[in-house]
C-alpha positions in Angstrom: -0.9 -6.6 1.2 -0.7 -4.5 4.3 1.7 -1.6 4.9 3.3 -3.5 7.8 4.0 -6.5 5.5 5.4 -4.3 2.8 7.8 -2.6 5.2 8.8 -6.0 6.5 9.6 -7.1 3.0 11.7 -4.0 2.4 13.5 -4.7 5.7 14.2 -8.3 4.6 15.5 -7.1 1.3 17.8 -4.7 3.1 19.1 -7.5 5.4 19.6 -9.9 2.5 21.5 -7.4 0.4 23.6 -6.3 3.4 24.4 -10.0 4.2 25.4 -10.5 0.5 27.7 -7.4 0.6 29.2 -8.5 3.9 29.6 -12.0 2.5 31.5 -10.7 -0.5 33.8 -8.7 1.8 34.4 -11.7 4.1 35.1 -13.9 1.1 37.5 -11.4 -0.2 39.4 -11.1 3.1 39.6 -14.9 3.5 40.8 -15.3 0.0 43.4 -12.6 0.4 44.6 -14.1 3.7 44.8 -17.6 2.1 47.2 -16.2 -0.6 49.2 -13.4 1.0 49.7 -15.1 4.3 51.5 -18.2 2.8 53.2 -16.0 0.3 55.0 -14.0 3.0 56.1 -17.2 4.8 57.1 -18.8 1.5 59.6 -16.0 0.7 61.4 -17.0 3.9 61.3 -20.6 2.8 62.9 -19.7 -0.5 65.5 -17.7 1.2 66.3 -20.5 3.7 66.4 -23.1 0.9 69.1 -21.0 -0.8 71.0 -20.7 2.4 70.8 -24.5 2.9 72.3 -25.0 -0.6 75.0 -22.5 0.1 75.8 -23.9 3.6 76.2 -27.5 2.6 79.6 -27.1 0.7 80.9 -25.3 3.7 80.2 -28.1 6.2 81.8 -30.6 3.8 85.1 -28.9 4.7 84.4 -28.1 8.4 82.2 -30.2 10.6 81.4 -27.2 12.8 78.7 -26.1 10.3 76.5 -29.2 10.7 74.5 -27.7 13.5 73.7 -24.6 11.5 72.7 -26.7 8.5 70.4 -28.9 10.6 68.8 -25.8 12.2 68.2 -24.3 8.8 66.7 -27.6 7.6 64.4 -27.8 10.7 63.3 -24.2 10.2 62.4 -24.8 6.6 60.4 -27.9 7.6 58.5 -25.9 10.3 57.8 -23.0 7.9 56.5 -25.4 5.3 54.3 -27.1 7.9 53.0 -23.6 9.0 51.4 -22.9 5.6 49.8 -26.4 5.4 46.4 -24.9 6.5 46.3 -22.7 3.4 48.0 -24.7 0.6 48.9 -28.3 -0.1 52.5 -28.8 0.9 52.3 -32.4 2.2 54.0 -33.7 -1.0 56.9 -31.3 -0.3 57.4 -32.5 3.2 57.0 -36.2 2.3 59.1 -36.1 -0.9 61.7 -33.4 -0.6 62.4 -32.8 3.1 62.4 -36.5 4.1 64.6 -37.5 1.1 66.9 -34.6 1.9 67.3 -35.7 5.5 67.9 -39.3 4.4 70.5 -38.2 2.0 72.1 -35.9 4.5 72.2 -38.7 7.2 73.6 -41.1 4.6 76.4 -38.5 3.9 77.2 -38.2 7.6 77.3 -42.0 8.1 79.3 -42.7 4.9 83.0 -43.7 5.2 85.4 -41.1 3.8 85.9 -42.8 0.5 82.1 -42.8 -0.2 81.4 -39.2 1.0 81.9 -37.6 -2.3 79.1 -39.6 -3.9 76.8 -39.1 -0.9 77.6 -35.4 -1.0 76.5 -35.3 -4.6 73.2 -36.9 -3.7 72.7 -34.3 -0.9 73.4 -31.5 -3.4 70.9 -32.9 -5.8 68.3 -33.2 -3.1 69.0 -29.5 -2.2 68.6 -28.5 -5.8 65.3 -30.4 -6.0 64.1 -28.6 -2.8 65.2 -25.2 -4.0 63.5 -25.7 -7.4 60.3 -27.0 -5.8 60.0 -24.0 -3.4 60.9 -21.6 -6.2 58.2 -23.2 -8.4 55.6 -22.9 -5.6 56.6 -19.2 -5.0 56.0 -18.5 -8.7 52.6 -20.1 -8.4 51.8 -18.1 -5.3 52.9 -14.9 -7.0 50.6 -15.7 -9.9 47.8 -16.4 -7.5 48.5 -13.0 -5.8 48.3 -11.2 -9.1 45.1 -13.0 -9.9 43.8 -12.1 -6.5 44.5 -8.4 -7.1 42.4 -8.6 -10.3 39.7 -10.5 -8.4 39.8 -7.9 -5.7 38.8 -5.1 -8.1 36.1 -7.4 -9.6 34.7 -8.1 -6.2 34.9 -4.4 -5.2 32.9 -3.7 -8.3 30.4 -6.4 -7.4 30.1 -4.9 -3.9 29.5 -1.5 -5.4 27.0 -2.9 -7.8 25.2 -4.6 -4.8 25.2 -1.4 -2.9 23.7 0.5 -5.9 21.2 -2.3 -6.4 20.5 -2.1 -2.7 19.6 1.6 -2.9 17.7 1.3 -6.2 15.6 -1.6 -5.1 14.7 0.0 -1.7 14.0 3.3 -3.4 11.8 1.7 -6.0 9.9 -0.4 -3.5 9.4 2.6 -1.2 8.2 4.7 -4.2 5.8 2.0 -5.3 4.5 0.8 -2.0 4.5 4.0 0.1 5.2 7.2 -1.7 2.7 6.7 -4.6 -0.1 5.6 -2.3 0.6 8.6 -0.1 0.5 10.9 -3.1 -2.8 9.5 -4.2 -4.1 9.9 -0.7 -3.0 13.5 -0.6 -4.9 14.2 -3.9 -8.0 12.6 -2.4 -7.7 14.7 0.8 -7.3 17.8 -1.4 -10.5 16.8 -3.3 -12.3 16.3 0.0 -11.1 19.8 1.1 -12.6 21.2 -2.1 -15.9 19.3 -1.7 -15.5 17.3 -4.9 -15.1 13.6 -5.7 -11.6 12.2 -5.9 -10.0 12.6 -9.4 -9.1 8.9 -9.5 -10.4 5.6 -8.0 -9.9 5.1 -4.3 -6.9 3.3 -3.0 -7.1 -0.5 -2.7 -3.7 -1.2 -1.3 -2.0 -1.0 1.1 -4.9 -1.9 3.4 -4.3 0.8 6.0 -4.1 3.6 3.5 -7.1 2.1 1.6 -9.2 2.1 4.8 -8.2 5.7 5.4 -9.1 6.7 1.9 -12.5 5.0 2.1 -13.2 6.6 5.5 -12.3 10.0 4.0 -14.6 9.5 1.0 -17.4 8.3 3.3 -16.9 11.5 5.4 -17.1 13.6 2.2 -20.4 11.9 1.2 -21.8 12.3 4.7 -20.8 16.0 4.8 -22.5 16.4 1.4 -25.7 14.7 2.7 -25.7 16.9 5.8 -25.1 20.0 3.8 -28.0 19.1 1.5 -30.2 18.4 4.5 -29.3 21.9 5.9 -30.2 23.4 2.5 -33.5 21.5 2.4 -34.2 22.6 6.0 -33.5 26.2 5.2 -35.7 25.9 2.0 -38.5 24.3 4.0 -38.2 27.0 6.7 -38.5 29.7 4.0 -41.5 27.9 2.5 -43.0 27.5 5.9 -42.6 31.2 6.6 -44.1 32.1 3.2 -46.9 29.6 3.7 -47.7 31.0 7.1 -47.8 34.5 5.7 -49.9 33.4 2.7 -52.3 31.5 4.9 -52.7 34.5 7.2 -53.4 36.8 4.2 -55.8 34.3 2.6 -57.8 33.3 5.6 -59.0 36.8 6.5 -60.6 37.5 3.1 -61.9 33.9 2.9 -63.5 34.4 6.3 -65.1 37.6 5.0 -66.4 35.9 1.8 -67.8 33.0 3.8 -69.6 35.3 6.3 -71.0 37.3 3.4 -72.2 34.2 1.7 -73.8 32.9 4.9 -75.6 36.2 5.4 -76.8 36.3 1.8 -78.1 32.8 1.9 -79.9 33.4 5.2 -81.7 36.6 4.2 -82.3 36.0 0.5 -85.9 35.3 -0.3 -85.4 35.0 -4.1 -85.0 31.9 -6.3 -83.4 28.8 -4.8 -80.4 28.9 -7.2 -79.0 32.0 -5.3 -79.0 30.1 -2.0 -77.4 27.1 -3.9 -74.7 29.4 -5.2 -74.1 30.8 -1.8 -73.8 27.2 -0.4 -71.2 26.4 -3.1 -69.3 29.5 -2.2 -69.3 28.5 1.5 -68.2 24.9 0.5 -65.4 26.3 -1.7 -64.2 28.5 1.1 -64.2 25.6 3.5 -62.3 23.6 1.0 -59.7 26.4 0.5 -59.4 26.6 4.3 -58.6 22.8 4.4 -56.1 23.2 1.7 -54.4 26.0 3.5 -54.3 23.8 6.6 -52.7 21.0 4.6 -50.1 23.5 3.2 -49.3 24.5 6.8 -48.8 20.8 7.7 -46.4 20.3 4.8 -44.5 23.4 5.7 -44.2 22.2 9.3 -43.3 18.7 8.0 -45.8 17.1 10.3 -47.0 13.6 9.4 -50.4 13.4 7.7 -53.0 11.8 9.9 -54.5 8.6 8.4 -57.8 6.9 9.2 -59.8 4.1 7.7 -63.0 5.4 6.1 -65.2 5.0 3.1 -64.0 7.2 0.2 -67.2 7.0 -2.0 -69.0 9.9 -0.2 -65.9 12.0 -0.8 -66.0 11.1 -4.5 -69.6 12.3 -4.8 -68.8 15.4 -2.9 -66.0 16.3 -5.3 -68.3 15.6 -8.3 -70.9 18.0 -6.9 -68.3 20.7 -6.1 -66.9 20.6 -9.6 -70.3 20.6 -11.3 -70.2 24.4 -12.2 -67.0 23.8 -14.1 -68.3 20.7 -15.9 -71.7 22.2 -17.1 -70.4 25.0 -19.4 -68.1 22.5 -21.2 -70.9 19.9 -21.5 -68.8 17.3 -19.6 -70.3 14.6 -17.5 -68.5 13.2 -14.5 -69.7 9.8 -13.3 -68.6 8.0 -10.1 -68.5 4.2 -10.4 -67.9 2.7 -7.0 -69.0 -0.5 -5.2 -72.4 -0.2 -3.6 -71.0 -1.4 -0.3 -68.5 1.4 -0.3 -64.7 1.4 -0.5 -62.8 1.5 2.8 -59.1 2.5 2.8 -56.6 4.3 4.9 -56.4 8.0 3.9 -56.5 11.6 4.9 -59.8 13.1 3.5 -58.4 16.6 3.1 -55.2 15.4 1.3 -57.1 12.9 -0.9 -59.7 15.6 -1.8 -56.9 18.0 -2.9 -55.3 15.4 -5.1 -58.5 14.2 -6.8 -59.8 17.8 -7.4 -56.4 18.7 -9.0 -56.6 15.6 -11.2 -60.2 16.3 -12.3 -59.6 20.0 -12.9 -56.6 19.1 -15.1 -58.8 16.6 -17.0 -61.5 19.3 -17.5 -58.9 21.8 -18.8 
């Protein structure tokens, strides 16, 4: 999972938890409004219902109170209708208000001898309305008390969501960002100290893993370059030593070869003296070729290769090493195809290698 995707998930979690918190707050506000709004209006309804019940006996004795009674009744009906959007009051309007109006109208229309009975009916309807609004007020008060309890519960839930919000975001940032950064810092510190990382390289998130891999590759490249520099310095030192050694060896070898040539040319004694002088000259030439090969290695120049028959070189090596074979009574035989053996090689380098092998075998 990439770092961008992880941060996007963290952002979505923040949004979801924020929406949940806001949703709890909005629900709490709507719930409170649906209870406390009707409760405030209903207190007026209760008060007006008591005023209605108190006003009716007065208008029975004086007709000038009828308008006030009807205004109070209309006000109660309007206030009951105003809370219809929050609580169910249709039954109260259809059952109590309409029946009260019918009883009141019947009282007004009744002949004087029947008014007492009609008034008793109006009073009963007023008592029913007062009891109904009182009962609903009690229910609304109970709901308000319950809402106060729910309010603290929802406040606690909102606080728990906020704490969960912080904890989840902190944990995710720690897991997805801070810990990989700490591992990356340790790997950078290891790179600065020129040593391998103390733990496996990062594999996620992808961006930090790529950076860690690039840093480790840089460390390995620097180590390889450093080793190349060390090898170069070592070869330079070897080359300087080889050049000095070659210079110091070639001068006495040249003197030995010249002395052997002079001795071989002027000696009139037995033939074995001239043969020994020729062997000395061949050995000096061979040493000169070895010194030349050593200089090539020190200069790191490629060895020249050519296709040639190696059988004459084998016989030449056997003859050159004969003085070392005879005292130890060792016989060196060369078994090679009669038609020769053609291969790509450098005669000087191959001669050095074969002579070293045979000398080791003799010893």
